[in-house]
PLY file of the C-alpha trace (Angstrom):
ply
format ascii 1.0
element vertex 141
property float x
property float y
property float z
element edge 140
property int vertex1
property int vertex2
end_header
-13.52 -36.46 -28.69
-10.01 -34.99 -28.94
-11.36 -31.98 -30.92
-14.03 -31.38 -28.26
-11.40 -31.47 -25.51
-9.16 -29.05 -27.40
-12.09 -26.69 -28.08
-13.10 -26.82 -24.38
-9.48 -26.07 -23.25
-9.24 -23.25 -25.78
-12.55 -21.72 -24.52
-11.34 -22.13 -20.92
-8.07 -20.48 -21.76
-9.84 -17.53 -23.36
-12.11 -17.01 -20.39
-9.09 -16.98 -18.10
-7.39 -14.40 -20.27
-10.48 -12.18 -20.26
-10.80 -12.45 -16.44
-7.12 -11.57 -15.94
-7.37 -8.67 -18.33
-10.33 -7.34 -16.33
-7.99 -6.75 -13.36
-9.27 -5.71 -9.96
-11.96 -3.24 -9.10
-9.37 -1.18 -7.16
-6.91 -0.87 -10.03
-5.82 2.67 -10.83
-3.97 5.58 -9.17
-4.69 6.38 -5.58
-3.80 9.30 -3.34
-2.39 8.30 0.04
-2.70 10.42 3.18
-0.30 8.90 5.80
-0.66 10.44 9.18
1.22 9.37 12.38
0.27 10.71 15.73
2.63 11.99 18.48
4.51 8.89 19.65
4.30 8.03 23.37
7.91 9.10 23.81
7.06 12.54 22.31
8.28 12.03 18.66
6.45 14.62 16.64
3.37 13.85 14.53
3.59 14.08 10.78
1.29 13.88 7.74
2.56 13.21 4.27
0.84 12.66 0.96
1.95 10.55 -2.00
0.53 8.35 -4.79
0.28 4.66 -5.23
-0.67 2.58 -8.28
-2.80 -0.53 -8.11
-2.56 -3.08 -11.01
-4.33 -6.47 -10.73
-4.68 -5.73 -7.08
-0.94 -5.26 -6.52
0.04 -1.97 -4.77
3.14 0.03 -5.36
3.80 3.56 -4.12
6.61 5.83 -3.02
7.19 9.07 -1.05
10.35 11.08 -1.53
12.15 8.62 -3.86
15.85 9.02 -4.31
16.43 10.63 -0.89
18.66 9.36 1.86
16.09 10.07 4.61
12.38 10.50 4.97
11.69 7.92 2.20
8.76 5.53 2.17
7.92 2.63 -0.17
4.53 0.91 0.15
3.75 -2.45 -1.45
0.84 -4.73 -0.94
-2.26 -6.49 -2.25
-5.87 -5.48 -2.32
-8.18 -8.53 -2.64
-11.40 -8.36 -4.64
-13.34 -8.15 -1.33
-11.46 -4.95 -0.41
-9.26 -6.46 2.34
-5.68 -5.32 1.98
-2.26 -6.15 3.37
0.65 -3.76 3.07
4.43 -3.73 3.67
6.12 -0.39 4.23
9.89 0.09 4.00
11.90 3.29 4.14
14.53 5.44 5.66
13.82 7.49 8.79
13.43 11.20 8.47
14.33 14.11 10.76
15.25 13.08 14.29
12.31 14.94 16.09
9.79 12.84 14.14
11.41 9.46 14.93
10.40 7.38 17.93
13.47 6.98 20.04
14.87 10.00 18.30
16.95 7.75 16.07
19.19 9.38 13.40
17.82 10.19 9.94
18.49 7.67 7.13
18.10 4.49 9.13
16.14 1.72 7.48
12.80 0.62 8.81
9.91 -1.67 7.78
6.49 -2.60 9.06
3.22 -4.29 7.95
-0.33 -2.97 8.23
-3.73 -3.93 6.99
-6.50 -1.91 5.27
-10.09 -2.08 3.96
-11.23 -0.75 0.56
-14.66 -0.05 -0.88
-15.46 1.76 -4.05
-13.07 4.72 -4.43
-11.96 4.94 -0.76
-9.87 2.94 1.67
-8.41 3.14 5.16
-5.46 1.51 6.92
-4.22 1.44 10.48
-1.06 0.51 12.30
0.22 0.63 15.89
3.95 0.48 15.66
7.24 1.34 17.26
6.71 2.43 20.88
3.02 2.35 20.38
2.86 5.04 17.75
-0.38 5.06 15.80
-0.42 5.73 12.07
-3.58 5.99 9.91
-3.77 5.80 6.16
-6.55 7.26 3.98
-6.72 6.22 0.30
-8.72 8.01 -2.44
-8.94 6.71 -5.96
-8.03 9.32 -8.57
-8.38 7.29 -11.74
0 1
1 2
2 3
3 4
4 5
5 6
6 7
7 8
8 9
9 10
10 11
11 12
12 13
13 14
14 15
15 16
16 17
17 18
18 19
19 20
20 21
21 22
22 23
23 24
24 25
25 26
26 27
27 28
28 29
29 30
30 31
31 32
32 33
33 34
34 35
35 36
36 37
37 38
38 39
39 40
40 41
41 42
42 43
43 44
44 45
45 46
46 47
47 48
48 49
49 50
50 51
51 52
52 53
53 54
54 55
55 56
56 57
57 58
58 59
59 60
60 61
61 62
62 63
63 64
64 65
65 66
66 67
67 68
68 69
69 70
70 71
71 72
72 73
73 74
74 75
75 76
76 77
77 78
78 79
79 80
80 81
81 82
82 83
83 84
84 85
85 86
86 87
87 88
88 89
89 90
90 91
91 92
92 93
93 94
94 95
95 96
96 97
97 98
98 99
99 100
100 101
101 102
102 103
103 104
104 105
105 106
106 107
107 108
108 109
109 110
110 111
111 112
112 113
113 114
114 115
115 116
116 117
117 118
118 119
119 120
120 121
121 122
122 123
123 124
124 125
125 126
126 127
127 128
128 129
129 130
130 131
131 132
132 133
133 134
134 135
135 136
136 137
137 138
138 139
139 140
């Protein structure tokens, strides 16, 4: 009986390891197109492109790392069903692009959601002063 239980636990442990090793269907490197429209207060629109990596469904990506302004860091989780949650942190860029025309280099953060299917994904956010930002994700590998 004890041997049967040990073999069952060993088999269960192996199947968990194989499932964990399989990862998430969205694992890989993704291109991110991050586009924010003109803000209601007139802050200029912008579009930037950067990469993010997904490993076991966990998202990590950066734009302009090591800079004192115009920096973005995206973290999040993509579930097996393609629903995603993201948290963006960073430092504001040039004043004309910032809602409220705040100074460059000020910290900011926000959350947004997304949906993924196959090798594509989208995200959407309405943020500071009603500014709309859209995200397009394309899997590269």
